[in-house]
C-alpha positions in Angstrom: -2.2 -14.9 -19.2 -2.6 -11.3 -20.7 -2.9 -10.2 -24.3 -3.7 -7.2 -26.5 -2.6 -4.7 -23.9 -2.5 -1.1 -25.0 -2.0 1.2 -22.0 -0.1 4.2 -20.9 1.2 5.2 -17.5 2.0 8.9 -17.0 4.3 10.5 -14.4 1.7 11.3 -11.8 -0.8 8.5 -12.3 -2.0 6.6 -9.2 -3.4 3.4 -10.5 -5.0 0.6 -8.5 -5.4 -2.8 -10.3 -8.7 -4.6 -9.6 -9.5 -8.2 -10.4 -10.0 -11.6 -8.9 -7.0 -13.7 -7.8 -5.4 -15.5 -10.8 -6.5 -13.0 -13.4 -3.0 -11.6 -13.9 -2.5 -8.6 -11.6 0.9 -9.7 -10.3 1.9 -10.7 -13.9 1.1 -7.2 -15.1 3.0 -5.7 -12.2 6.0 -7.8 -13.0 5.8 -6.9 -16.7 5.8 -3.1 -15.9 8.6 -3.7 -13.3 10.6 -5.5 -16.0 10.8 -8.7 -13.9 9.4 -10.5 -17.0 9.5 -9.6 -20.7 6.5 -9.4 -23.1 6.3 -12.3 -25.5 5.0 -9.9 -28.2 4.9 -6.1 -28.5 7.1 -3.7 -26.5 7.1 -1.6 -23.4 8.3 1.9 -24.1 9.8 4.0 -21.3 12.3 6.7 -20.7 15.9 5.6 -20.4 16.1 7.6 -17.1 13.0 6.0 -15.6 13.7 4.6 -12.1 11.2 1.9 -11.0 10.7 0.6 -7.5 9.1 -2.8 -7.1 7.6 -4.4 -4.0 6.5 -8.1 -4.4 4.0 -9.9 -2.2 6.4 -12.8 -2.4 9.1 -11.4 -0.1 11.3 -14.5 -0.3 12.0 -13.7 -4.0 13.1 -10.2 -3.1 15.3 -10.9 -0.1 18.4 -13.0 0.5 17.4 -14.9 3.6 20.9 -15.6 4.8 22.0 -12.0 4.5 21.3 -9.3 7.1 19.3 -6.1 6.5 22.6 -4.2 6.6 24.0 -6.4 3.8 20.9 -5.7 1.6 21.2 -1.9 1.9 25.0 -1.9 1.7 24.9 -3.9 -1.6 22.6 -1.2 -3.1 24.7 1.8 -1.9 28.2 0.3 -1.6 29.9 3.7 -1.3 28.0 4.5 1.9 29.7 4.1 5.3 28.2 2.1 8.2 26.5 5.0 9.9 24.8 6.0 6.6 23.5 2.5 6.0 22.2 2.2 9.6 20.5 5.6 9.2 18.7 4.4 6.1 17.6 1.3 7.9 16.3 3.3 10.8 14.3 5.5 8.4 12.8 2.3 7.0 11.7 1.1 10.4 14.5 -1.4 11.0 15.7 -1.2 14.6 19.3 -1.6 15.9 18.5 -5.1 17.1 17.3 -6.1 13.6 20.2 -4.7 11.6 22.7 -7.5 12.0 20.5 -10.7 12.2 19.8 -12.9 9.2 16.6 -11.9 7.3 15.2 -15.3 7.7 14.9 -14.5 11.5 12.9 -11.4 10.9 9.1 -11.4 11.3 6.8 -11.0 8.2 6.3 -7.3 9.0 10.0 -6.7 9.4 10.7 -8.4 6.1 8.0 -6.2 4.5 9.6 -3.0 5.9 13.0 -4.0 4.5 11.5 -4.9 1.1 9.7 -1.6 1.0 12.9 0.3 1.9 14.7 -1.5 -0.9 11.9 -0.6 -3.4 12.2 3.1 -2.6 15.9 3.4 -2.0 16.7 4.8 -5.4 13.9 7.5 -5.2 11.8 5.8 -8.0 9.7 7.7 -10.5 7.3 4.8 -10.6 6.5 2.7 -7.5 4.9 -0.7 -8.1 3.4 -2.3 -5.0 2.0 -5.9 -5.1 -0.1 -6.5 -1.9 2.1 -4.2 0.3 -0.1 -4.6 3.4 -0.2 -8.4 3.7 2.3 -8.5 6.5 1.6 -5.2 8.2 -0.3 -4.3 11.4 -2.9 -1.6 11.5 -0.5 1.2 12.5 2.0 0.2 9.8 -0.8 0.2 7.2 -1.8 3.7 8.3 1.8 4.9 7.9 2.1 3.3 4.5 -1.1 5.0 3.3 0.2 8.4 4.5 3.6 7.9 2.9 2.1 6.8 -0.4 -0.2 9.8 -0.4 2.8 12.1 0.0 4.8 10.2 -2.7 5.4 12.5 -5.7 5.8 9.9 -8.5 3.5 7.4 -10.2 2.0 4.5 -8.3 0.8 1.1 -9.6 -1.0 -0.6 -6.7 -2.3 -4.2 -6.2 -4.3 -4.5 -3.0 -7.4 -5.9 -1.5 -7.5 -3.1 1.1 -10.3 -0.7 0.0 -9.2 2.0 2.4 -5.7 2.0 0.9 -7.1 2.1 -2.7 -9.5 4.8 -1.9 -6.9 7.0 -0.2 -4.1 6.5 -2.8 -5.6 5.7 -6.3 -7.0 8.2 -8.7 -7.5 5.6 -11.5 -8.8 2.1 -11.5 -7.8 -0.6 -14.0 -9.5 -3.9 -14.2 -7.6 -7.1 -14.9 -10.1 -9.6 -16.3 -10.3 -12.3 -19.0 -6.8 -11.8 -20.2 -6.8 -8.1 -20.5 -6.2 -4.9 -18.6 -8.8 -2.1 -19.2 -9.6 1.2 -17.5 -12.5 0.9 -15.1 -14.6 4.1 -15.4 -16.4 3.8 -12.1 -15.7 3.4 -8.3 -15.0 0.7 -5.8 -18.7 0.3 -5.0 -19.5 -0.4 -8.6 -16.6 -2.9 -8.7 -18.2 -4.8 -5.7 -21.5 -4.9 -7.6 -19.6 -6.2 -10.6 -18.3 -9.1 -8.5 -21.8 -9.9 -7.3 -23.8 -9.4 -10.4 -21.4 -9.7 -13.3 -22.4 -6.3 -14.7 -22.0 -2.6 -13.7 -23.4 0.7 -14.6 -20.9 3.5 -14.9 -21.5 6.2 -12.4 -19.3 9.0 -13.5 -20.3 11.2 -10.6 -18.6 8.7 -8.3 -15.5 8.0 -10.4 -12.3 8.5 -8.4 -10.9 12.0 -8.9 -7.9 13.5 -7.3 -7.0 12.4 -3.7 -5.6 14.5 -0.9 -1.9 14.6 -0.7 1.2 16.4 -1.8 1.6 15.1 -5.4 1.7 18.0 -7.8 -1.3 17.0 -10.0 -3.8 17.2 -7.1 -2.7 20.4 -5.6 -2.5 22.2 -8.9 -5.9 21.1 -9.9 -7.7 22.3 -6.7 -7.7 25.5 -4.6 -5.7 25.0 -1.4 -8.8 25.3 0.8 -10.5 22.6 -1.2 -7.4 20.3 -0.8 -7.5 20.9 2.9 -11.2 20.2 3.0 -10.7 16.8 1.3 -7.8 15.9 3.5 -10.0 16.7 6.6 -12.9 14.8 5.2 -10.7 11.7 4.7 -9.2 12.0 8.2 -12.7 12.3 9.8 -14.0 9.3 7.8 -11.0 7.2 8.9 -11.6 8.1 12.6 -15.3 7.2 12.2 -14.4 3.8 10.8 -11.9 3.2 13.5 -14.4 4.2 16.2 -16.9 1.8 14.8 -14.3 -0.9 15.0 -13.6 0.1 18.5 -17.3 -0.2 19.5 -17.5 -3.7 18.0 -14.3 -4.8 19.7 -15.5 -3.4 23.1 -18.7 -5.5 22.7 -16.6 -8.6 22.2 -14.3 -7.8 25.2 -17.3 -7.2 27.4 -18.5 -10.8 27.1 -17.8 -12.6 30.4 -17.4 -15.9 28.7 -14.4 -14.6 26.9 -12.4 -14.6 30.1 -12.8 -18.3 30.8 -9.7 -20.5 30.5 -11.1 -22.2 27.3 -11.0 -18.8 25.5 -7.5 -17.9 26.5 -6.1 -17.8 23.0 -9.0 -15.8 21.6 -8.7 -13.3 24.4 -5.0 -12.9 23.7 -5.8 -12.1 20.0 -8.5 -9.6 20.9 -6.3 -7.9 23.4 -3.6 -7.6 20.7 -6.2 -6.1 18.3 -7.3 -3.7 21.0 -3.7 -2.4 21.3 -3.4 -2.1 17.5 -6.7 -0.3 17.3 -5.8 2.2 20.0 -2.5 3.0 18.3 -4.3 3.4 14.9 -6.9 5.8 16.5 -4.2 7.8 18.1 -2.4 8.1 14.8 -5.6 9.0 12.9 -6.4 11.7 15.5 -2.8 13.1 15.2 -3.2 13.4 11.4 -6.6 15.2 11.9 -4.9 17.7 14.3 -2.1 18.3 11.8 -4.6 19.1 9.1 -6.7 21.5 11.2 -3.7 23.4 12.6 
């Protein structure tokens, strides 16, 4: 699937893997996460390196007959019951979800448990393979914020351009059996998908992103860091407001409220609730930055 790899991940790298489905992004993630071994060559790492891995295939990461409590207790066996429940609460697992079999949890609940397991040992390198697949808008927002505050290295596989743009400072392209650095931006990658070629635009290459990881804040004056954080927050609010206008247009259609469109109306109303919560969260972040 992949060959002739010659790459290096440093402690504060934030890398997003780009590439069409089937090119080997998940295979590369599993290789770095030590879920599979290389057939040739070697992966060199520090003996003290802690790796957290989130797989898009939640079934392979979770024991469906066990409870969320069982999963955490097995990782930290010396912890008492209250400590385990506290960890679960921090991971978004409610009291009602603690003691039921994992197979009875929703996709989003399973994803939160899997993310908690991936980060439980305070990893130096966090590998995330499609972490937003089962998350609603608000959960995706919170994930993006958490990743931006994470102090270690990140290897991210995602089709969410907002998450990539917020988190990643480097892009690697997985294509034709290889993984190479992509010295341009997401817009150029989209053009590559459409035309098969791309011109490197170094003025638009991803640089440092706002957040609390050391590399960014040391590289920029504090006022510039705040300016970039504010710029990102305002851009996100604008995108959400655009989505709000589009959704309001759909909800204003009288035909939507006829019995035949009952299911569609229900879905749009659910989206309306999600969007309202996401806008509220985005505005809260903007207020925190400006204060």
